[in-house]
C-alpha positions in Angstrom: 25.5 -6.6 -2.6 25.9 -8.1 0.8 22.9 -7.9 3.1 24.8 -6.0 5.8 25.7 -3.2 3.5 22.2 -2.8 2.2 20.6 -2.7 5.7 22.7 0.2 7.0 21.1 3.6 7.8 17.5 2.4 7.2 14.8 5.0 7.8 11.1 5.5 7.2 10.4 8.4 4.9 7.2 10.2 5.7 5.1 12.5 3.4 2.4 14.6 5.1 2.7 12.4 8.2 2.2 9.2 6.3 4.8 6.5 5.6 6.0 6.9 2.0 8.7 4.2 2.0 11.7 2.7 3.6 15.1 3.6 2.3 18.9 3.3 3.0 21.8 5.3 1.8 21.4 3.7 -1.7 17.8 4.6 -2.2 14.3 3.2 -1.5 13.8 -0.5 -0.6 10.1 -0.3 -0.7 7.1 2.0 -1.0 3.8 2.0 0.8 0.5 2.4 -1.1 -1.3 5.6 -1.0 -4.4 5.7 1.2 -7.4 7.6 -0.3 -9.3 10.0 1.9 -13.0 10.6 1.2 -15.6 12.7 2.9 -17.5 10.8 5.6 -14.8 8.1 5.8 -12.5 9.8 8.2 -12.6 7.0 10.7 -11.6 4.4 8.1 -8.9 6.7 6.8 -7.4 7.3 10.2 -7.5 3.5 11.0 -5.7 2.7 7.8 -3.0 5.3 8.4 -2.5 3.9 11.9 -2.2 0.4 10.5 0.3 1.6 7.9 2.4 3.4 10.5 2.5 0.2 12.6 3.5 -1.9 9.5 6.2 0.6 8.6 7.6 0.4 12.2 7.5 -3.4 12.2 9.2 -3.7 8.8 11.9 -1.3 9.8 12.6 -3.2 13.0 12.6 -6.5 11.1 15.1 -5.2 8.5 17.4 -3.7 11.1 17.4 -6.9 13.1 18.0 -9.0 10.0 21.6 -10.3 9.9 
């Protein structure tokens, strides 16, 4: 499949406000790992969610800019 066709209509899919994966019209291109939440680790959990959101945004931008 040509690169241009597979990079159309890319979007980040969120589940419970966390990135689940990046997909196009044909299906998922990649998935993000689950982040476990434990009592007394809220700060770590929130930091990891923030980092995963930034990674998802950066990957989406890179894939959309890829020609």
